C-alpha positions in Angstrom: 85.4 105.9 156.2 83.4 107.3 153.2 81.0 105.1 151.4 81.4 104.1 147.8 79.0 105.9 145.5 77.5 103.3 143.1 74.7 105.4 141.7 76.4 106.0 138.4 77.6 102.4 137.8 74.5 101.3 136.0 74.7 104.3 133.6 78.4 103.6 132.9 77.9 99.9 132.3 75.0 100.4 130.0 76.8 103.1 128.0 79.8 100.7 127.8 77.7 97.9 126.4 76.0 100.3 123.9 79.4 101.5 122.7 80.8 98.0 122.3 77.7 96.9 120.4 78.0 99.9 118.0 81.7 99.2 117.5 81.2 95.6 116.8 78.3 96.3 114.4 80.5 98.7 112.5 83.3 96.2 112.3 81.1 93.4 111.1 79.3 95.5 108.6 82.6 96.1 106.7 83.1 92.4 106.0 82.0 91.0 102.7 80.1 87.7 103.0 79.6 85.5 100.0 76.1 84.2 99.7 76.7 81.0 97.7 80.3 79.9 97.8 81.1 77.4 95.1 83.0 74.3 96.2 86.5 74.1 94.7 87.3 70.7 93.2 90.8 69.6 94.2 92.7 66.9 92.3 94.2 64.3 94.6 97.4 62.9 93.3 98.6 59.6 94.6 102.3 59.8 95.4 104.0 56.4 95.6 106.6 55.9 98.3 109.1 53.1 98.0 108.0 51.5 101.3 104.4 51.2 100.2 105.2 48.3 97.7 107.2 46.3 100.2 106.1 44.3 103.2 107.9 45.3 106.3 107.6 44.1 109.8 108.3 46.3 112.8 109.4 44.5 116.0 108.5 46.1 119.3 111.1 45.8 122.0 108.7 44.0 124.3 107.7 41.4 121.7 111.2 40.1 121.1 112.0 36.5 122.2 113.9 36.3 125.4 
């Protein structure tokens, strides 16, 4: 049975890592990053629901009198 030749594996793996690094650097360099983003002030509006003004009691099935 012939033996597996692993002498070129290191070269292939290193070239693969180099290629991936270059591809990711090119992809990242095309992004535009804002240096000082300004916070956006949002207005919070309080919406009243009809059940907020009333007192209600929820009965659990296990807490009912037997």
